[in-house]
Every structure is written in structure tokens, then in C-alpha cells.
Residue frames as a rotation matrix with the C-alpha (Angstrom) as fourth column:
MET 1
-0.806 -0.320 0.498 147.03
0.589 -0.357 0.725 133.46
-0.054 0.878 0.476 140.94
LYS 2
0.024 0.909 0.416 143.41
0.713 -0.307 0.631 134.56
0.701 0.281 -0.655 141.09
LYS 3
0.565 0.143 -0.812 144.15
0.779 -0.417 0.468 136.27
-0.272 -0.897 -0.347 144.39
LEU 4
-0.446 -0.827 -0.343 147.03
0.568 -0.557 0.605 138.26
-0.692 0.075 0.718 142.86
LEU 5
-0.692 0.268 0.670 144.86
0.596 -0.311 0.740 139.21
0.407 0.912 0.055 139.88
PHE 6
0.402 0.903 -0.153 142.08
0.800 -0.265 0.538 140.38
0.445 -0.338 -0.829 142.19
ILE 7
0.303 -0.376 -0.875 144.50
0.691 -0.546 0.474 142.50
-0.656 -0.749 0.094 144.24
SER 8
-0.753 -0.635 0.173 145.95
0.553 -0.469 0.689 144.04
-0.356 0.614 0.704 141.08
ILE 9
-0.330 0.726 0.603 142.50
0.668 -0.272 0.693 144.95
0.667 0.631 -0.395 139.74
MET 10
0.612 0.584 -0.533 141.43
0.784 -0.361 0.505 146.48
0.102 -0.727 -0.679 143.06
THR 11
-0.122 -0.760 -0.638 144.64
0.656 -0.544 0.523 148.51
-0.745 -0.355 0.565 143.25
MET 12
-0.832 -0.175 0.527 144.04
0.546 -0.427 0.720 149.86
0.099 0.887 0.451 139.76
LEU 13
0.095 0.962 0.257 140.44
0.735 -0.242 0.633 150.79
0.671 0.129 -0.730 140.58
VAL 14
0.545 0.038 -0.837 141.50
0.751 -0.466 0.468 152.63
-0.372 -0.884 -0.283 143.73
PHE 15
-0.507 -0.834 -0.218 144.24
0.583 -0.519 0.625 154.46
-0.635 0.190 0.749 141.80
VAL 16
-0.671 0.335 0.661 141.86
0.568 -0.341 0.749 155.48
0.476 0.878 0.039 139.01
GLY 17
0.401 0.890 -0.216 139.24
0.808 -0.232 0.542 156.54
0.433 -0.392 -0.812 141.55
CYS 18
0.230 -0.403 -0.886 141.72
0.712 -0.551 0.436 158.74
-0.664 -0.730 0.160 143.38
ARG 19
-0.793 -0.594 0.135 142.87
0.504 -0.515 0.694 160.39
-0.342 0.618 0.707 140.14
SER 20
-0.466 0.681 0.565 139.31
0.594 -0.231 0.770 161.15
0.655 0.695 -0.297 139.03
THR 21
0.438 0.627 -0.645 138.31
0.899 -0.280 0.338 162.77
0.031 -0.727 -0.686 142.32
GLN 22
-0.117 -0.434 0.893 138.78
0.392 -0.847 -0.360 166.53
0.913 0.308 0.269 142.06
PRO 23
-0.679 -0.148 -0.720 139.47
0.734 -0.181 -0.655 168.43
-0.034 -0.972 0.232 145.30
LEU 24
0.469 0.883 0.032 136.69
0.878 -0.470 0.094 170.78
0.098 -0.016 -0.995 146.40
GLN 25
-0.535 -0.664 0.523 137.55
0.652 -0.718 -0.245 174.42
0.538 0.210 0.816 145.84
ASN 26
-0.084 0.452 -0.888 136.75
0.809 -0.490 -0.326 177.21
-0.582 -0.745 -0.325 148.29
ASN 27
-0.118 0.130 0.984 135.24
0.738 -0.652 0.175 180.33
0.664 0.747 -0.019 146.73
PHE 28
-0.382 -0.078 -0.921 135.62
0.785 -0.554 -0.278 183.73
-0.489 -0.829 0.272 148.38
PHE 29
0.174 0.598 0.782 133.38
0.863 -0.476 0.172 186.72
0.475 0.645 -0.599 147.66
LEU 30
-0.805 -0.564 -0.183 134.03
0.591 -0.741 -0.318 190.43
0.044 -0.364 0.930 148.12
LEU 31
0.546 0.818 -0.178 131.82
0.822 -0.564 -0.071 193.26
-0.158 -0.107 -0.982 149.34
GLU 32
-0.581 -0.773 -0.255 133.09
0.656 -0.630 0.415 196.46
-0.481 0.075 0.873 147.71
LEU 33
-0.064 0.551 -0.832 131.83
-0.160 -0.829 -0.536 199.76
-0.985 0.099 0.142 146.38
PRO 34
0.468 0.273 0.841 130.39
0.762 0.356 -0.540 199.50
-0.447 0.894 -0.041 142.85
PRO 35
-0.513 -0.756 0.406 132.24
0.856 -0.418 0.303 201.57
-0.059 0.503 0.862 140.21
VAL 36
-0.328 0.461 0.824 129.32
0.353 -0.749 0.560 204.01
0.876 0.475 0.083 139.94
ALA 37
0.046 0.409 -0.911 128.85
0.984 0.138 0.112 204.46
0.171 -0.902 -0.397 143.69
LEU 38
-0.320 -0.269 -0.909 130.05
0.582 -0.813 0.036 208.07
-0.748 -0.517 0.416 143.61
TYR 39
-0.402 0.144 0.904 128.18
0.888 -0.180 0.424 209.19
0.224 0.973 -0.056 140.50
GLU 40
0.623 0.748 0.229 126.39
0.660 -0.659 0.360 211.98
0.421 -0.073 -0.904 142.37
THR 41
0.269 -0.510 -0.817 129.37
0.835 -0.300 0.462 213.44
-0.481 -0.806 0.345 144.20
SER 42
-0.701 -0.575 0.422 130.29
0.712 -0.595 0.372 215.85
0.037 0.562 0.827 141.41
GLU 43
-0.015 0.800 0.600 126.90
0.484 -0.519 0.705 217.51
0.875 0.301 -0.379 141.89
ARG 44
0.479 0.141 -0.867 127.70
0.873 -0.185 0.452 218.42
-0.096 -0.973 -0.211 145.50
VAL 45
0.381 -0.311 0.871 128.43
0.327 -0.836 -0.441 222.13
0.865 0.452 -0.217 145.67
LYS 46
0.243 -0.253 0.937 129.25
-0.779 -0.627 0.033 222.38
0.578 -0.737 -0.349 149.36
THR 47
-0.312 -0.400 -0.862 131.13
0.289 0.824 -0.487 220.33
0.905 -0.401 -0.142 151.92
ILE 48
0.780 0.625 0.037 129.53
0.118 -0.204 0.972 220.20
0.615 -0.753 -0.233 155.35
ASP 49
-0.095 -0.839 0.535 131.84
-0.531 -0.412 -0.740 221.80
0.842 -0.355 -0.407 157.89
GLY 50
0.538 0.240 0.808 132.59
-0.838 0.259 0.480 219.30
-0.095 -0.936 0.340 160.63
THR 51
-0.654 -0.750 -0.099 134.54
-0.745 0.662 -0.081 216.24
0.127 0.021 -0.992 161.67
PHE 52
0.464 0.861 -0.207 132.68
-0.860 0.494 0.128 213.02
0.213 0.119 0.970 160.96
GLU 53
-0.556 -0.648 0.521 133.64
-0.765 0.644 -0.015 209.82
-0.326 -0.407 -0.853 162.81
VAL 54
0.230 0.553 -0.801 132.75
-0.740 0.634 0.225 206.53
0.632 0.541 0.555 161.14
GLN 55
-0.081 -0.208 0.975 132.38
-0.861 0.507 0.037 203.83
-0.502 -0.836 -0.220 163.76
ARG 56
-0.946 -0.322 -0.048 132.85
-0.309 0.843 0.440 200.17
-0.101 0.431 -0.897 162.89
VAL 57
-0.178 0.915 -0.362 129.73
-0.804 0.077 0.590 198.72
0.568 0.396 0.722 161.30
GLU 58
-0.543 0.115 0.832 127.88
-0.595 0.646 -0.478 196.31
-0.593 -0.754 -0.282 163.57
VAL 59
-0.407 0.405 -0.818 126.53
-0.659 0.490 0.571 193.13
0.632 0.772 0.067 161.99
ALA 60
0.502 0.679 0.536 123.95
-0.865 0.386 0.321 190.86
0.011 -0.624 0.781 163.63
PRO 61
-0.127 -0.693 0.710 125.61
-0.703 0.568 0.428 187.68
-0.700 -0.445 -0.559 164.97
ALA 62
0.469 0.381 0.797 123.94
0.166 0.848 -0.503 185.35
-0.868 0.368 0.334 162.45
TYR 63
0.927 -0.056 0.371 125.67
0.363 -0.115 -0.925 187.21
0.094 0.992 -0.086 159.59
ALA 64
0.827 -0.561 -0.019 128.88
-0.507 -0.761 0.404 188.44
-0.242 -0.325 -0.914 161.23
SER 65
0.208 -0.797 0.567 131.25
-0.019 0.577 0.817 185.57
-0.978 -0.181 0.105 160.39
HIS 66
-0.702 -0.539 -0.464 132.88
-0.506 -0.080 0.859 184.56
-0.500 0.838 -0.217 157.11
GLN 67
-0.722 0.448 0.527 129.91
0.548 0.836 0.041 182.28
-0.422 0.318 -0.849 156.40
ILE 68
-0.856 0.497 -0.141 127.26
-0.469 -0.633 0.616 183.34
0.217 0.594 0.775 153.88
ALA 69
-0.675 0.659 0.331 123.73
-0.055 0.402 -0.914 182.80
-0.736 -0.635 -0.235 155.17
VAL 70
-0.815 0.536 -0.219 120.85
-0.235 0.039 0.971 181.46
0.529 0.843 0.094 153.11
ARG 71
-0.581 0.708 0.402 117.28
-0.589 -0.025 -0.808 181.64
-0.562 -0.706 0.432 154.43
GLU 72
-0.924 0.213 -0.316 115.22
-0.092 0.682 0.726 178.62
0.370 0.700 -0.611 153.40
ASP 73
-0.064 0.939 -0.339 112.21
0.827 0.240 0.509 179.16
0.559 -0.247 -0.791 155.65
THR 74
0.623 0.412 0.665 110.72
0.118 -0.890 0.440 181.94
0.774 -0.195 -0.603 157.74
HIS 75
0.768 -0.332 0.548 112.88
-0.639 -0.334 0.693 181.13
-0.046 -0.882 -0.469 160.78
ARG 76
0.660 -0.549 0.512 115.48
0.316 0.822 0.474 178.73
-0.681 -0.151 0.716 159.38
ILE 77
0.690 -0.540 -0.481 118.82
-0.723 -0.479 -0.498 179.57
0.038 0.692 -0.721 157.82
ARG 78
0.745 -0.618 0.252 121.86
0.524 0.775 0.354 177.54
-0.414 -0.131 0.901 156.86
TYR 79
0.387 -0.710 -0.588 125.32
-0.531 -0.693 0.488 178.44
-0.754 0.124 -0.645 155.66
PHE 80
0.868 -0.119 -0.483 126.94
-0.421 0.339 -0.841 177.67
0.263 0.933 0.244 152.34
SER 81
0.582 -0.743 0.330 129.82
0.258 0.553 0.792 175.21
-0.771 -0.376 0.514 152.35
PHE 82
-0.162 -0.817 0.553 132.98
0.871 0.145 0.470 176.12
-0.464 0.558 0.688 150.43
ASN 83
-0.033 0.167 0.985 131.59
0.626 -0.765 0.151 179.62
0.779 0.622 -0.079 149.73
GLU 84
0.175 -0.018 -0.984 132.59
0.942 -0.289 0.173 182.40
-0.287 -0.957 -0.034 152.13
TRP 85
0.998 0.011 0.063 133.11
0.022 -0.985 -0.171 186.13
0.060 0.172 -0.983 152.44
ALA 86
0.287 -0.956 0.057 136.72
0.446 0.080 -0.891 187.07
0.848 0.281 0.450 151.75
HIS 87
-0.859 -0.450 0.243 136.60
0.007 -0.485 -0.875 189.36
0.512 -0.750 0.419 154.80
ARG 88
-0.526 0.702 -0.480 134.17
0.800 0.218 -0.559 189.55
-0.288 -0.678 -0.676 157.68
PRO 89
0.132 0.676 0.725 131.22
0.868 -0.432 0.245 191.75
0.479 0.597 -0.644 156.64
ALA 90
0.779 0.173 -0.603 131.80
0.522 -0.710 0.472 194.28
-0.347 -0.682 -0.643 159.43
LEU 91
-0.168 -0.932 -0.321 135.28
0.357 -0.361 0.861 195.07
-0.919 0.030 0.394 158.09
SER 92
-0.629 -0.063 0.775 134.20
0.777 -0.013 0.629 195.23
-0.030 0.998 0.057 154.43
LEU 93
0.345 0.870 0.353 131.16
0.840 -0.453 0.297 197.42
0.419 0.194 -0.887 155.11
THR 94
0.602 -0.231 -0.764 133.13
0.445 -0.697 0.562 199.76
-0.662 -0.679 -0.317 157.37
ASN 95
-0.513 -0.858 0.016 135.76
0.428 -0.240 0.871 200.21
-0.744 0.454 0.490 154.65
MET 96
-0.367 0.472 0.802 133.02
0.885 -0.090 0.457 200.81
0.288 0.877 -0.385 152.07
THR 97
0.682 0.687 -0.253 131.42
0.731 -0.625 0.273 203.47
0.030 -0.371 -0.928 154.27
PHE 98
0.276 -0.670 -0.689 134.68
0.325 -0.610 0.723 205.25
-0.905 -0.423 0.050 154.97
SER 99
-0.690 -0.581 0.432 135.73
0.567 -0.062 0.822 205.22
-0.450 0.812 0.372 151.30
PHE 100
-0.021 0.796 0.606 132.33
0.945 -0.182 0.272 206.44
0.326 0.578 -0.748 150.14
LEU 101
0.824 0.402 -0.399 132.28
0.540 -0.769 0.341 209.39
-0.170 -0.497 -0.851 152.54
GLU 102
0.085 -0.883 -0.461 135.95
0.291 -0.421 0.859 210.28
-0.953 -0.208 0.221 152.10
GLU 103
-0.706 -0.383 0.596 135.97
0.644 0.004 0.765 210.15
-0.295 0.924 0.244 148.29
GLY 104
0.129 0.859 0.496 132.66
0.926 -0.283 0.249 211.98
0.354 0.427 -0.832 148.12
ARG 105
-0.829 -0.546 0.119 134.05
0.453 -0.782 -0.428 214.85
0.327 -0.301 0.896 150.23
PHE 106
0.161 0.979 0.127 130.71
0.542 -0.195 0.817 215.32
0.825 -0.063 -0.562 151.90
PHE 107
0.949 0.116 -0.294 132.31
0.316 -0.378 0.870 216.47
-0.011 -0.918 -0.396 155.17
ARG 108
0.694 -0.711 0.113 135.37
-0.682 -0.699 -0.214 218.54
0.231 0.072 -0.970 156.00
GLU 109
-0.478 -0.875 0.077 137.09
-0.844 0.434 -0.315 215.61
0.242 -0.216 -0.946 157.72
ILE 110
0.696 0.613 -0.375 136.32
-0.503 0.788 0.354 211.89
0.513 -0.058 0.857 157.90
VAL 111
-0.403 -0.840 0.364 137.96
-0.865 0.221 -0.450 209.87
0.298 -0.496 -0.816 160.65
THR 112
0.699 0.537 -0.473 137.78
-0.297 0.819 0.491 206.37
0.651 -0.203 0.731 162.08
GLY 113
0.140 -0.649 -0.748 139.41
0.685 0.609 -0.400 204.64
0.715 -0.456 0.530 165.05
ARG 114
0.144 -0.163 -0.976 141.08
0.931 -0.313 0.189 206.55
-0.336 -0.936 0.106 167.87
LEU 115
0.486 0.152 0.860 140.78
0.567 -0.804 -0.179 210.31
0.665 0.575 -0.477 167.67
HIS 116
-0.715 -0.588 -0.378 142.58
0.694 -0.534 -0.482 213.33
0.081 -0.607 0.790 169.08
GLY 117
-0.877 0.468 -0.111 139.71
-0.415 -0.853 -0.316 215.29
-0.242 -0.231 0.942 170.49
THR 118
-0.307 0.874 0.376 135.96
0.284 0.461 -0.841 214.95
-0.908 -0.152 -0.390 170.00
PRO 119
-0.859 0.072 0.507 134.43
0.500 -0.097 0.861 214.85
0.112 0.993 0.048 166.50
ASP 120
-0.759 0.651 -0.025 131.37
-0.645 -0.757 -0.108 216.85
-0.089 -0.066 0.994 165.63
PHE 121
0.358 0.909 -0.214 129.33
-0.933 0.358 -0.042 213.90
0.038 0.215 0.976 164.35
VAL 122
-0.677 -0.477 0.560 129.36
-0.505 0.855 0.119 210.14
-0.535 -0.202 -0.820 164.80
LEU 123
0.043 0.659 -0.751 127.92
-0.925 0.311 0.220 207.58
0.378 0.685 0.623 162.38
LYS 124
-0.575 -0.110 0.811 126.74
-0.496 0.835 -0.238 204.27
-0.651 -0.539 -0.535 163.82
THR 125
-0.151 0.454 -0.878 125.66
-0.926 0.245 0.286 201.58
0.345 0.857 0.384 161.36
MET 126
-0.407 0.112 0.907 123.86
-0.500 0.803 -0.324 198.33
-0.764 -0.585 -0.271 162.11
VAL 127
-0.478 0.258 -0.840 123.25
-0.740 0.398 0.543 195.53
0.474 0.880 0.001 159.60
ARG 128
-0.153 0.536 0.830 120.41
-0.836 0.378 -0.398 193.38
-0.527 -0.755 0.390 160.90
HIS 129
0.581 0.299 0.757 119.99
0.132 0.883 -0.451 191.04
-0.803 0.362 0.473 157.89
MET 130
0.052 -0.543 -0.838 122.32
-0.950 -0.285 0.127 190.19
-0.308 0.789 -0.531 155.03
GLU 131
-0.347 -0.029 0.937 121.31
-0.159 0.987 -0.029 186.95
-0.924 -0.159 -0.347 153.41
VAL 132
-0.896 0.192 -0.401 120.34
-0.353 0.243 0.904 184.98
0.271 0.951 -0.150 150.35
ASP 133
-0.219 0.895 0.388 116.58
-0.677 0.147 -0.721 184.52
-0.703 -0.420 0.574 150.49
HIS 134
-0.816 -0.107 -0.568 115.85
-0.506 0.608 0.611 181.14
0.280 0.787 -0.550 148.90
GLN 135
-0.547 0.708 0.447 112.34
-0.241 0.378 -0.894 180.47
-0.802 -0.596 -0.036 150.14
SER 136
0.700 0.670 -0.245 111.22
-0.447 0.144 -0.883 180.29
-0.557 0.728 0.400 146.51
ASP 137
0.779 -0.362 0.512 113.00
0.562 0.764 -0.315 178.78
-0.277 0.533 0.799 143.50
VAL 138
0.465 -0.593 0.657 115.18
0.433 -0.495 -0.753 181.82
0.772 0.635 0.027 142.90
PHE 139
-0.301 -0.662 -0.686 117.87
0.953 -0.189 -0.236 183.68
0.026 -0.725 0.688 144.83
GLU 140
0.612 0.418 0.671 116.99
0.349 -0.904 0.245 187.06
0.709 0.085 -0.700 146.27
ALA 141
-0.545 -0.830 -0.121 119.45
0.558 -0.251 -0.791 189.34
0.626 -0.499 0.600 148.06
ARG 142
0.655 0.755 0.023 118.17
0.461 -0.424 0.779 190.85
0.598 -0.500 -0.626 151.30
LEU 143
-0.592 -0.805 -0.045 119.78
0.583 -0.389 -0.713 193.66
0.557 -0.448 0.699 153.26
VAL 144
0.714 0.700 -0.015 118.37
0.502 -0.498 0.708 195.39
0.488 -0.513 -0.706 156.34
VAL 145
-0.372 -0.924 -0.089 120.55
0.824 -0.285 -0.490 198.29
0.427 -0.256 0.867 157.46
GLU 146
0.797 0.565 -0.216 120.24
0.597 -0.679 0.427 201.22
0.094 -0.469 -0.878 159.87
PHE 147
-0.342 -0.849 0.403 122.29
0.641 -0.524 -0.560 204.42
0.687 0.067 0.724 159.92
ARG 148
0.723 0.505 -0.471 122.27
0.689 -0.486 0.537 206.71
0.043 -0.713 -0.700 162.95
LEU 149
-0.130 -0.708 0.694 123.90
0.420 -0.674 -0.608 210.13
0.898 0.212 0.385 162.94
LEU 150
0.544 0.268 -0.795 124.72
0.833 -0.058 0.550 211.39
0.101 -0.962 -0.255 166.42
ASN 151
0.675 -0.389 0.628 125.90
-0.395 -0.908 -0.138 214.62
0.624 -0.155 -0.766 167.93
ALA 152
0.052 -0.741 -0.670 129.23
0.318 0.648 -0.692 213.44
0.947 -0.177 0.269 169.33
GLU 153
-0.765 -0.398 0.505 129.15
-0.267 -0.518 -0.813 215.75
0.585 -0.757 0.290 172.34
THR 154
-0.349 0.731 0.586 125.58
-0.929 -0.190 -0.316 215.14
-0.120 -0.655 0.746 173.51
GLU 155
-0.961 -0.046 0.272 125.04
0.002 0.985 0.173 211.69
-0.276 0.167 -0.947 171.91
GLU 156
-0.029 0.978 -0.208 121.69
-0.344 -0.205 -0.916 212.98
-0.939 0.045 0.342 170.67
ILE 157
-0.365 0.000 0.931 120.42
0.736 0.612 0.289 211.18
-0.570 0.791 -0.223 167.57
ILE 158
-0.560 0.086 -0.824 120.25
-0.365 -0.918 0.153 213.78
-0.743 0.387 0.546 164.82
LEU 159
0.033 0.503 -0.864 119.10
-0.998 0.068 0.002 211.44
0.059 0.862 0.504 162.08
HIS 160
-0.387 -0.079 0.919 117.96
-0.281 0.959 -0.036 207.82
-0.878 -0.272 -0.393 161.80
HIS 161
0.036 0.344 -0.938 117.66
-0.999 0.017 -0.031 206.04
0.006 0.939 0.344 158.45
ARG 162
-0.343 -0.066 0.937 116.50
-0.291 0.956 -0.039 202.42
-0.893 -0.286 -0.347 158.13
ALA 163
-0.055 0.299 -0.952 116.13
-0.997 0.025 0.066 200.39
0.044 0.954 0.297 154.94
ASP 164
-0.087 0.108 0.990 114.80
-0.173 0.977 -0.122 196.88
-0.981 -0.182 -0.066 154.29
ARG 165
0.069 -0.024 -0.997 115.83
-0.952 -0.300 -0.058 196.04
-0.298 0.954 -0.044 150.73
ASN 166
0.198 -0.008 0.980 115.37
0.149 0.989 -0.022 193.00
-0.969 0.150 0.197 148.50
ARG 167
0.020 -0.189 -0.982 116.75
-0.924 -0.380 0.054 192.43
-0.383 0.906 -0.182 145.02
LEU 168
0.789 0.322 0.523 115.83
-0.095 0.906 -0.413 189.49
-0.607 0.276 0.745 142.80
LEU 169
-0.252 -0.960 -0.125 118.88
-0.442 -0.001 0.897 187.97
-0.861 0.281 -0.424 141.10
ASP 170
0.155 0.275 -0.949 118.93
-0.988 0.020 -0.155 187.04
-0.024 0.961 0.275 137.43
GLU 171
0.319 -0.081 -0.944 120.34
-0.199 0.968 -0.150 183.62
0.927 0.236 0.293 138.33
ASN 172
0.998 0.062 -0.007 121.22
-0.011 0.288 0.958 181.65
0.061 -0.956 0.288 141.45
SER 173
0.277 -0.954 0.113 124.74
0.516 0.049 -0.855 183.00
0.811 0.296 0.505 141.70
LEU 174
0.544 -0.153 -0.825 126.62
0.793 -0.227 0.565 184.00
-0.273 -0.962 -0.002 144.85
ASN 175
-0.647 -0.746 0.158 128.73
0.750 -0.585 0.307 186.36
-0.137 0.317 0.938 142.75
LEU 176
-0.365 0.618 0.696 125.55
0.295 -0.632 0.716 188.23
0.883 0.467 0.048 141.78
PHE 177
0.619 0.575 -0.535 124.45
0.659 -0.010 0.752 188.12
0.427 -0.818 -0.385 145.42
ALA 178
-0.047 -0.733 -0.678 127.68
0.897 -0.330 0.295 189.77
-0.440 -0.594 0.673 146.60
ALA 179
-0.828 -0.227 0.512 127.33
0.490 -0.736 0.467 192.41
0.271 0.638 0.721 143.88
ALA 180
0.049 0.948 0.315 123.69
0.400 -0.307 0.864 193.06
0.915 0.084 -0.394 144.84
ILE 181
0.568 0.103 -0.817 124.50
0.823 -0.089 0.561 193.48
-0.014 -0.991 -0.135 148.54
SER 182
-0.502 -0.828 -0.248 127.32
0.782 -0.558 0.280 195.89
-0.370 -0.053 0.928 147.63
GLU 183
-0.705 0.288 0.649 124.98
0.357 -0.646 0.675 197.91
0.613 0.707 0.352 145.41
LEU 184
0.382 0.914 -0.136 122.15
0.552 -0.107 0.827 198.00
0.741 -0.391 -0.546 147.96
PHE 185
0.286 -0.350 -0.892 124.50
0.902 -0.215 0.374 199.17
-0.323 -0.912 0.255 150.69
ALA 186
-0.786 -0.611 0.094 125.94
0.596 -0.709 0.378 201.89
-0.164 0.353 0.921 148.44
GLU 187
-0.354 0.746 0.564 122.44
0.391 -0.430 0.814 203.03
0.850 0.509 -0.140 147.46
GLU 188
0.632 0.616 -0.471 121.46
0.664 -0.117 0.738 203.38
0.399 -0.779 -0.483 151.10
LEU 189
-0.234 -0.765 -0.600 124.64
0.856 -0.455 0.246 205.32
-0.461 -0.456 0.761 151.82
HIS 190
-0.810 0.024 0.586 123.50
0.399 -0.708 0.582 207.71
0.429 0.705 0.564 149.09
ALA 191
0.181 0.976 0.124 120.04
0.430 -0.192 0.882 207.96
0.884 -0.106 -0.455 150.65
PHE 192
0.432 -0.092 -0.897 121.55
0.896 -0.068 0.439 208.58
-0.102 -0.993 0.053 154.08
VAL 193
-0.635 -0.749 -0.188 123.88
0.707 -0.662 0.249 211.32
-0.311 0.025 0.950 152.82
ASP 194
-0.516 0.540 0.665 120.95
0.359 -0.568 0.741 213.03
0.778 0.621 0.099 151.04
LEU 195
0.565 0.764 -0.313 119.06
0.570 -0.086 0.817 213.11
0.597 -0.640 -0.484 154.35
VAL 196
0.063 -0.640 -0.766 122.13
0.923 -0.254 0.288 214.46
-0.379 -0.725 0.575 156.16
TYR 197
-0.830 -0.364 0.424 122.38
0.526 -0.765 0.372 217.29
0.189 0.531 0.826 153.63
GLU 198
-0.013 0.913 0.408 118.71
0.336 -0.381 0.861 218.14
0.942 0.149 -0.302 154.14
LYS 199
0.686 0.317 -0.655 119.27
0.681 0.034 0.731 218.21
0.254 -0.948 -0.192 157.88
LEU 200
0.279 -0.715 -0.641 122.63
0.736 -0.270 0.621 219.96
-0.617 -0.645 0.451 158.17
ASP 201
-0.634 -0.594 0.495 123.27
0.770 -0.428 0.473 221.93
-0.069 0.681 0.729 155.00
ASN 202
0.481 0.842 -0.246 121.45
0.834 -0.525 -0.169 225.13
-0.271 -0.124 -0.955 155.93
């Protein structure tokens, strides 16, 4: 009798324990152009004449996967569990670049992928760091990006723009981190385009 009672109690405890355990939920974060990313485009009075090829953005291997990196020491990073990028950063950042340049109408033609003929200019982009810096008590977004504008025919580098940006977040939130990285990347696209206009818009 005592044995049956013990088994019944244990069964109930296991059942209650299983019901109270909530499954872990995966969270996915997007990199996308902020709504105000094109606020300056209406001020452009001239479109640069030329075909502009946007090559796929390169991302350093430590940051290239779906995993979101957090730096906890000078040379040590780890990856968040159950929190990932919705798309690999290279794809998201390439789409952001193409959309920014196409919607801004900075150049006569914006292309990506396989081309018929040779473009006039080629944009190569490299993201060297894209991480949550958590070496202190607060989250800080860090983005290191390089843009290189090349003459497509000669492969000569016409313009090189590099930025190492940090932005302190109001709270330790990966949603704010994704928003900050999106904003920083868009801001550097603006800075790059301004430099291109100075160089080419004669």
C-alpha cells in the first residue's frame, strides 16, 4: 500500500514538473535599413552617370554565421544561445546596401550579381567586427566596416572609407543592439556616398 502511494505521489510530481516547464523560445533579430536612412536623398540634385555594381558584403568569419557574438574580454567572445540573426549578416547587409543605393538614386544604374558587360564602378564592403561589447556592465554595439570603390576596368581603388563605431545601448537588449548595428551601417553608407560625390561629382 505504501509502495503504491509512493508511486502515485512520484507520478504526480513528475506530471506537475513537466507541465510547469516552459519550452525555451528562439528569438530572431533583423538587420534592416532604419526608416530615416534616406532622409538626405531628396537633397541630391544630380545622379552620378555610371553603372555601379554592389558586390556581396564580406563578413569576418567570427561574425558571419547566424550566431550573435558577444565580446566579454579583449580576446574572448562567446555566442548567445536561443538568440540569432534571422538571416546571415552578409545577406542582410548586402540587401541594405543595394536598397540604400537604389532608392537614393545616387547612380544611373545599380546592379548586383551576374552582369552583361562591365560596370563602371564596383563597391566592395568588408565587415571586420559586428558584436555586442560586454566587457563592462552594459551592452555596447560595435561595428567595424570598410567600403572600397573600385574602377571596374582597371581595379584601381578610387576611394577607401573605414569606420570603427561604438554605440552605448540604453539597456542590455539584443533588439536595441540589432537596431544600433542597422543604424551605424546606414550612417556609414551615408558617409561613404558623401565621399563618392566629392570624388566623382565634378
